[in-house]
C-alpha positions as MATLAB code, in Angstrom:
seq = 'MSELTLLILRIGFLLVLWIFIFAIVYALRSDLFGAPVRRMKGDGSASVQAVTPAAAPRSSAPAAPAAPQAATGPPAITPSGGALPTAGGLGAPKHLVITSGVASGTSIVLDDDLVTIGRSSDSTLVIVDEYTSTYHARLARTGGEWILTDLDSTNGTRLDGARVTKSVPVPPYTPVTIGTTTFELRP';
ca = [
      57.768    3.941   15.482;
      57.973    7.586   16.162;
      55.487    9.454   18.305;
      54.303   11.434   15.278;
      53.407    8.220   13.419;
      51.475    6.889   16.421;
      49.591   10.185   16.770;
      48.619   10.150   13.070;
      47.453    6.513   13.351;
      45.360    7.343   16.445;
      43.727   10.353   14.751;
      43.071    8.309   11.588;
      41.523    5.482   13.603;
      39.357    7.991   15.496;
      38.140    9.552   12.219;
      37.244    6.147   10.766;
      35.403    5.273   13.991;
      33.337    8.506   13.872;
      32.519    8.019   10.185;
      31.298    4.509   11.006;
      29.140    5.827   13.888;
      27.564    8.531   11.673;
      26.808    5.924    8.982;
      25.010    3.744   11.551;
      23.009    6.685   12.921;
      21.981    7.717    9.380;
      20.865    4.158    8.539;
      18.855    3.873   11.759;
      17.227    7.259   11.177;
      16.092    6.358    7.668;
      14.793    2.964    8.877;
      12.826    4.495   11.748;
      11.518    7.634   10.078;
      11.711    6.773    6.373;
      12.703    9.006    3.536;
      11.767   12.686    3.717;
       8.120   13.107    2.724;
       7.137   15.369   -0.141;
       3.620   16.769   -0.290;
       1.686   15.517   -3.282;
      -0.163   18.174   -5.231;
      -3.769   17.563   -6.211;
      -2.933   18.076   -9.873;
      -5.803   15.864  -11.049;
      -3.615   13.541  -13.102;
      -5.217   10.738  -15.056;
      -4.014    7.987  -12.714;
      -5.397    9.461   -9.482;
      -8.845   10.940   -9.301;
     -11.420   11.670   -6.649;
     -14.319    9.268   -6.346;
     -17.716   10.925   -6.428;
     -20.124   10.152   -3.591;
     -22.314    8.222   -6.042;
     -19.382    5.930   -6.929;
     -18.311    5.276   -3.321;
     -21.382    5.206   -1.078;
     -20.897    5.230    2.680;
     -24.251    3.610    3.472;
     -25.023   -0.078    3.709;
     -26.660   -0.087    0.260;
     -24.846   -2.102   -2.424;
     -22.398   -0.133   -4.533;
     -22.650    0.002   -8.305;
     -21.935   -2.251  -10.064;
     -23.808   -4.792   -7.972;
     -23.550   -8.498   -8.534;
     -26.610  -10.137  -10.039;
     -28.987  -11.439   -7.410;
     -29.024  -15.150   -6.813;
     -32.275  -17.083   -7.004;
     -32.195  -17.642   -3.227;
     -32.269  -13.960   -2.231;
     -30.298  -10.711   -2.134;
     -26.489  -10.745   -2.300;
     -24.333  -10.582    0.820;
     -23.043   -7.132    1.731;
     -19.391   -6.384    2.581;
     -18.357   -3.788    5.188;
     -17.454   -1.446    2.342;
     -20.981   -1.477    0.979;
     -20.208   -3.513   -2.138;
     -21.832   -6.776   -3.087;
     -19.676   -9.883   -3.024;
     -18.672  -11.013   -6.509;
     -20.074  -14.172   -8.045;
     -18.251  -16.586  -10.339;
     -19.488  -15.048  -13.594;
     -20.868  -11.750  -12.358;
     -17.907   -9.360  -12.282;
     -14.950   -8.723  -14.521;
     -11.337   -8.266  -13.529;
     -10.658   -5.346  -11.156;
      -9.760   -2.121  -12.961;
      -9.651    0.310  -10.022;
      -8.008    0.443   -6.612;
     -10.303    2.464   -4.323;
      -9.106    3.696   -0.920;
     -12.027    3.253    1.503;
     -10.431    4.520    4.732;
      -7.321    6.387    5.771;
      -5.679    9.677    4.859;
      -6.538    9.444    1.136;
     -10.053    8.027    1.624;
     -12.157    8.355   -1.525;
      -9.209    8.186   -3.929;
      -9.364    5.860   -6.921;
      -6.361    4.655   -8.926;
      -6.818    3.135  -12.368;
      -5.019   -0.214  -12.581;
      -3.318    0.190  -15.977;
       0.004   -1.442  -15.085;
       0.545   -5.117  -14.236;
       2.492   -4.196  -11.082;
       1.445   -1.854   -8.266;
       3.938   -1.104   -5.504;
       2.677    0.185   -2.151;
       4.656    1.985    0.553;
       6.001    5.275    1.868;
       8.652    5.531   -0.838;
       8.054    8.305   -3.354;
       8.719    5.874   -6.207;
       5.811    3.595   -5.140;
       2.706    3.470   -7.321;
       0.503    3.999   -4.249;
       2.289    6.224   -1.717;
       0.852    5.866    1.794;
       2.132    8.568    4.137;
       1.653    6.728    7.420;
       3.982    5.887   10.302;
       2.699    2.283   10.279;
       3.617    1.728    6.620;
       7.067    0.508    5.562;
       9.063    2.231    2.823;
       8.457   -0.757    0.520;
       5.435   -2.418    2.141;
       3.546   -4.582   -0.365;
       3.125   -5.394   -4.037;
       0.080   -6.165   -6.195;
       0.808   -8.059   -9.413;
      -1.671   -8.936  -12.153;
      -1.519  -12.588  -13.183;
      -4.018  -13.358  -15.894;
      -7.330  -11.933  -14.709;
      -6.538  -11.797  -10.999;
      -4.379   -9.660   -8.705;
      -1.837  -11.278   -6.361;
      -0.930   -9.484   -3.093;
       2.555   -9.984   -1.625;
       3.788   -8.500    1.653;
       7.410   -7.332    1.254;
       8.510   -8.292    4.794;
       6.936   -5.149    6.225;
       7.244   -4.370    9.928;
       3.518   -4.052   10.706;
       2.233   -6.495    8.101;
      -0.491   -6.462    5.477;
      -4.023   -7.722    6.101;
      -6.452   -9.173    3.569;
     -10.004   -9.204    4.930;
      -8.588   -9.037    8.484;
      -6.129  -11.943    8.103;
      -2.387  -11.250    8.020;
      -0.755  -11.966    4.659;
       2.253  -14.283    5.051;
       2.590  -15.469    1.447;
       1.340  -14.333   -1.961;
      -2.473  -14.478   -2.068;
      -5.091  -13.595   -4.706;
      -7.236  -10.535   -3.958;
     -10.918  -10.919   -4.874;
     -12.864   -7.768   -5.830;
     -14.445   -5.830   -2.933;
     -12.196   -7.536   -0.349;
     -10.616   -5.013    2.062;
      -6.801   -4.848    2.139;
      -5.345   -2.981    5.139;
      -1.859   -1.463    5.183;
      -1.124    0.678    8.232;
      -4.206    2.848    8.779;
      -5.235    2.734    5.099;
      -7.777    0.282    3.707;
      -8.443   -0.212   -0.002;
     -10.356   -2.539   -2.315;
      -9.999   -3.662   -5.909;
     -13.131   -2.945   -7.944;
     -14.212   -3.630  -11.540;
];
C-alpha cells in the first residue's frame, strides 16, 4: 500500500472515532439533563386550570366532596385534607390535582384513558424537575379505576410513601409522588 492510502485510512478512522465520541457525549448529555425545556404559557386551556382555594383547602378540614360519615364517627383525614373514600361513597376520579411542587394547585381533567407523566414535552403531565425522568410514569384507566405504572424511572415513583415496583391501582385522595411533585386523583 502506498503512503497516501495509509494516510487517508488513518484520517478516515480518526474521523469515525470522533463522530462516535460526539454521539456518546450527546447521548449522555440528553440522559443527564433531558430535552431542552420550553416554558409553558398560562393560556388557560380547558385541560389545565387553576384550583380555587375553596376547591383545594390547605387546612386539616375535609375537602369537598367529603365521604359520607360512618355510623361509628367522623371519617379519617388524609395528609392532603381529603376524606378517605368508602366503598360506595365516591365515583371514579375525574381530576388529577397537584398538591405540592412547582405546579401546586393545578388541576387536570382526566378525559383520556392514558396519562403520561415526565419531563418530555409530549407527556400529558409535564413535570419540570431534575428528579423526574423524561418518561417517568403512566396512569391508565381500566374500567372505573386508574392503574399507576413506573416506567423504569431513575428516582422512582411513590404511592402513599411506598415505592411502586409494579402496576398498582390508585385510590382517590391517595398521594402519588414523582420527584418533588405530589398529586392526587379526585372525583
